[in-house]
C-alpha positions in Angstrom: 14.1 4.3 17.1 11.5 1.8 18.5 9.9 -1.0 16.8 7.1 0.1 14.5 3.5 -0.2 15.9 0.1 0.0 14.2 -3.0 2.0 14.9 -6.1 3.0 12.9 -6.1 5.9 10.6 -7.6 9.1 12.1 -8.8 11.9 9.7 -6.1 14.2 11.4 -3.5 11.9 9.8 -4.4 13.1 6.2 -1.6 15.7 5.8 1.0 13.5 7.1 0.0 10.6 5.2 -0.1 12.7 2.1 3.5 13.8 3.0 4.7 10.1 3.5 3.0 9.2 0.1 4.9 11.9 -1.8 8.1 11.3 -0.1 8.0 7.6 -0.9 7.0 8.3 -4.5 9.7 10.9 -5.0 12.5 9.2 -3.1 12.0 5.5 -3.3 10.9 5.1 -7.0 13.6 7.0 -9.0 15.1 3.8 -10.4 11.8 2.7 -11.9 9.9 6.0 -12.9 10.9 9.2 -14.4 10.9 12.5 -12.6 7.7 13.4 -14.6 6.0 10.1 -13.9 6.9 10.5 -10.2 5.4 14.1 -10.1 2.2 12.8 -11.8 1.9 10.1 -9.3 2.5 12.3 -6.3 -0.2 14.8 -7.4 -2.8 12.0 -6.7 -2.8 13.2 -3.0 -2.9 16.9 -3.6 -6.6 17.1 -3.0 -6.5 16.3 0.8 -10.2 16.1 1.3 -10.4 13.5 -1.5 -7.5 11.5 -0.1 -9.0 11.7 3.5 -12.2 10.3 1.9 -10.3 7.3 0.2 -8.5 6.5 3.3 -11.6 6.6 5.6 -13.5 4.4 3.0 -11.0 1.7 3.4 -9.7 -0.1 6.5 -6.4 2.1 6.8 -3.7 1.3 9.2 -0.9 3.6 10.2 2.4 2.5 11.2 4.2 4.6 14.0 7.7 4.7 15.3 8.1 6.6 18.5 4.7 7.6 18.2 5.2 9.4 14.7 3.4 8.1 11.6 6.1 6.5 9.1 3.9 4.4 6.8 0.3 3.5 6.1 -1.5 0.8 4.4 -5.3 0.2 3.3 -7.3 -2.8 2.6 -10.2 -2.2 0.0 -12.9 -4.7 1.0 -11.5 -8.1 1.8 -9.6 -8.6 -1.5 -7.3 -5.7 -2.4 -4.5 -3.8 -0.9 -5.2 -0.2 -2.1 -2.2 1.7 -0.5 1.1 0.6 0.9 3.6 3.5 1.5 6.6 4.0 3.9 8.5 7.0 4.8 11.9 6.7 3.1 13.8 7.3 6.3 11.8 4.3 7.9 12.5 1.7 5.1 14.5 -1.4 6.3 12.8 -1.3 9.8 10.1 -3.9 9.0 7.3 -1.1 8.5 6.1 -2.5 5.2 6.3 -6.1 6.4 4.2 -5.2 9.4 1.6 -3.4 7.5 1.2 -6.1 4.9 1.1 -8.7 7.6 -1.7 -7.0 9.3 -3.6 -6.4 6.1 -3.5 -10.1 5.1 -4.5 -11.2 8.5 -7.6 -8.9 8.5 -8.5 -10.0 5.1 -8.4 -13.5 6.1 -10.4 -12.9 9.3 -13.0 -11.0 7.2 -13.5 -14.0 5.0 -11.1 -13.0 2.1 -9.5 -15.9 0.2 -6.9 -14.0 -1.9 -5.6 -10.6 -2.0 -4.7 -8.5 -5.1 -2.4 -5.5 -5.4 -1.5 -3.4 -8.2 2.2 -3.2 -7.4 4.5 -0.4 -8.7 7.7 -1.6 -10.3 9.5 -0.6 -7.2 7.1 -2.6 -4.9 6.7 -5.7 -7.1 10.0 -7.6 -5.6 8.5 -7.0 -2.0 5.3 -8.5 -2.9 6.9 -11.2 -4.9 9.1 -12.1 -1.8 5.7 -12.5 0.2 4.2 -14.9 -2.3 2.3 -12.7 -4.7 2.2 -13.9 -8.2 2.1 -11.6 -11.1 -1.2 -11.8 -13.1 -1.0 -8.8 -15.6 0.8 -5.9 -16.5 -0.8 -2.4 -16.6 -0.5 1.0 -17.5 -2.3 3.9 -16.1 -2.4 7.6 -17.3 -2.2 10.3 -14.7 -1.7 13.8 -15.7 -0.6 12.9 -19.2 2.0 10.5 -17.8 2.1 6.7 -18.5 2.8 4.8 -15.4 3.3 0.9 -15.3 2.4 -1.5 -12.6 1.6 -5.2 -12.0 -1.4 -6.8 -10.8 -0.4 -9.4 -8.4 -2.4 -11.9 -6.2 -1.7 -14.1 -3.2 -4.0 -16.9 -2.0 -4.4 -16.1 1.8 -6.9 -18.8 2.8 -8.4 -21.9 1.3 -11.6 -21.5 -0.8 -14.7 -22.4 1.2 -15.3 -25.5 -1.0 -12.0 -26.8 0.1 -12.6 -26.1 3.8 -15.7 -28.1 3.8 -14.1 -31.3 2.8 
């Protein structure tokens, strides 16, 4: 496989990205979430019209290898990572790192000072290695299932008051 590359989200990507989302949730989070929790989580992309609208309303990047989508991430405004999912067969190839690096650079270029992410228990170590710090523990109910995650933040630029000195 070639090195991962990035491109913008296209509406025609929606079914493929929904499949990546479901595969990542189902295959990568089994040590942290039950089968019922993973099923509830995966159902969040069942409505592909709604999913496409969410992706289009954010700055969404698609990671490709050999021209095929293998992951995606989305920046909400300039301060939040809203999605970061990688196809299980593509993990370990730098896809998540490439996506996260790009979102951090884009957020900084757009005036962002810090980034926030609600990291799953599975993703928390990835973000921690990147300098994100846990702020709060959360629970979310999806289809009658309780799922836990951790809000994490990372300073990506000096606050404006510090840059003026």
